[in-house]
C-alpha positions in Angstrom: 20.8 9.6 42.4 22.1 11.6 45.0 26.2 12.0 44.7 26.3 13.5 48.1 29.7 12.0 49.9 29.9 12.4 53.8 31.0 15.0 55.4 34.8 15.1 57.2 34.8 15.1 60.5 34.7 17.9 63.1 38.1 18.1 64.8 39.8 16.0 61.7 43.6 15.3 62.4 44.8 12.6 59.9 47.9 11.3 60.4 50.0 8.7 58.3 51.0 5.6 60.4 53.9 3.3 59.9 58.0 3.4 61.0 59.6 1.8 63.1 60.4 4.5 65.7 57.5 5.9 68.0 56.3 9.6 68.3 55.1 12.1 70.1 51.4 14.2 69.1 49.5 16.8 70.5 46.3 17.7 69.0 44.4 20.9 70.2 40.9 21.3 68.5 40.2 25.5 67.1 36.8 27.6 68.4 35.1 26.2 65.2 35.8 22.9 66.1 35.0 22.1 69.1 31.6 24.2 68.6 30.5 21.3 65.3 31.5 19.0 68.3 29.0 20.3 70.7 27.0 20.3 67.9 27.4 16.8 67.2 27.3 15.9 70.7 24.0 17.4 71.5 25.4 19.9 74.6 26.0 23.1 74.4 29.1 23.7 75.0 32.9 21.7 74.4 35.3 25.7 74.8 38.3 23.7 74.9 39.5 19.7 73.6 43.6 18.8 74.4 44.6 16.1 73.2 48.9 14.3 74.0 49.3 11.8 71.8 52.1 9.3 71.6 51.9 6.3 68.3 54.3 3.4 69.3 54.3 0.5 66.6 53.7 -3.3 67.2 55.2 -6.5 65.3 52.3 -7.2 63.2 51.8 -4.1 61.5 49.9 -2.2 64.4 49.8 0.7 66.4 49.2 1.9 70.4 48.3 4.8 71.2 48.7 6.7 74.6 48.1 9.5 75.9 45.2 11.7 77.3 42.6 13.6 76.6 41.7 16.8 78.1 38.2 18.5 77.9 36.6 21.4 78.8 33.2 20.7 78.7 29.0 21.9 79.7 26.1 19.5 79.4 22.9 19.9 80.6 22.1 19.1 84.3 19.2 16.4 83.8 17.7 17.8 87.2 17.4 21.3 85.9 18.4 21.7 82.5 20.7 24.2 83.7 24.7 24.5 82.1 27.0 22.0 84.0 30.5 22.8 83.4 32.6 19.5 83.1 36.3 18.4 83.2 37.1 15.9 80.8 40.3 14.6 81.8 41.4 10.3 80.6 43.5 8.9 79.2 44.3 6.5 76.2 45.1 3.2 75.6 44.1 2.3 71.6 45.3 0.2 69.5 44.6 1.0 65.0 44.9 -2.0 63.2 46.3 -2.5 60.5 43.9 -1.9 56.8 42.1 -5.2 56.5 41.9 -6.5 60.2 39.0 -6.4 61.9 38.7 -5.6 65.8 37.9 -9.1 67.5 40.0 -8.9 71.5 36.6 -8.7 73.8 39.1 -8.3 76.5 37.9 -5.6 78.5 42.0 -5.2 80.6 43.3 -5.0 77.2 43.2 -1.4 75.1 40.2 -0.9 72.8 41.3 -2.4 69.7 40.5 0.6 66.3 40.5 0.0 62.0 42.2 1.8 60.0 41.5 2.0 56.1 44.8 3.0 53.8 48.0 4.1 56.1 46.1 6.9 57.9 44.6 7.1 60.8 41.8 10.5 61.0 43.6 11.4 64.9 41.2 13.8 65.8 38.2 11.6 65.3 39.9 9.2 67.3 39.7 12.0 70.0 36.8 12.9 69.3 35.0 10.0 70.0 36.9 9.2 72.8 35.5 12.2 74.0 32.0 11.0 73.3 32.8 8.0 75.7 33.7 10.0 78.9 31.3 12.5 79.2 28.6 11.8 82.0 26.3 10.5 80.7 24.2 12.3 84.1 25.2 15.5 84.8 24.2 16.9 87.3 24.7 20.1 88.9 25.8 20.4 92.7 22.9 22.4 94.1 20.8 20.6 91.7 17.5 18.2 93.7 14.9 15.7 92.3 11.6 17.6 93.4 10.2 14.6 96.1 6.7 13.7 94.4 9.7 12.3 91.0 11.9 11.2 93.1 11.4 7.1 93.0 12.7 6.5 96.1 11.7 8.6 98.6 7.1 7.5 99.6 4.9 9.2 97.3 3.1 12.4 99.5 -0.3 12.2 97.0 -1.0 8.2 97.5 -2.8 6.7 98.9 -3.2 3.7 101.2 -5.5 1.0 99.9 -7.8 -0.6 102.1 -6.6 -3.7 104.0 -7.9 -6.9 102.7 -10.2 -9.5 103.5 -8.1 -11.2 106.5 -8.0 -14.2 104.8 -4.4 -14.7 103.5 -5.4 -14.1 99.4 -3.6 -10.0 98.1 -6.1 -8.6 95.7 -4.7 -9.8 92.4 -2.6 -7.2 90.8 -3.8 -6.6 87.0 -0.6 -7.6 84.9 1.6 -5.0 83.2 1.4 -6.4 79.3 -1.9 -7.3 79.3 -3.1 -4.0 78.1 0.4 -3.9 75.2 -1.0 -8.2 73.9 -4.0 -6.9 73.2 -2.8 -3.5 71.3 -0.4 -6.8 68.8 -4.0 -8.5 68.6 -5.0 -5.2 67.1 
């Protein structure tokens, strides 16, 4: 029987919720936290991660988190696998829900809702998750070019044209691409 507890987040900044006045906070990841986040996101580097946040209490126990996340990251180019330095600069607008209140708002125009547990929230983890969402899913170096033979939008120079079908207006029947899967499923 294992007694392992989950490891703490790489960039942890616990903050007690409550109060009646807005609070401003500045978060900055240390170099070792940046390295751990890069490993977590499977990217070559997180060089800098800063966040300026304002927490404003709202009715019903919710807290509005607004601010800005700024980071310098290095990702791999999807074409060359070379390093692609990028600057991430995104506005944050989130709603922290009181403990025991599940997120229910499906309106894409309203702030994302984040469930909290207990009387504190890990703002570092909130910022790290927002950074993960802001990363370019297909980073590409400015001079990277897809080789013509791999570019789906260009004709394949090695492809040969099939001979024209008889002039009886019936095209040859194409094989069903799912036929192989069907045979595998039966076996």
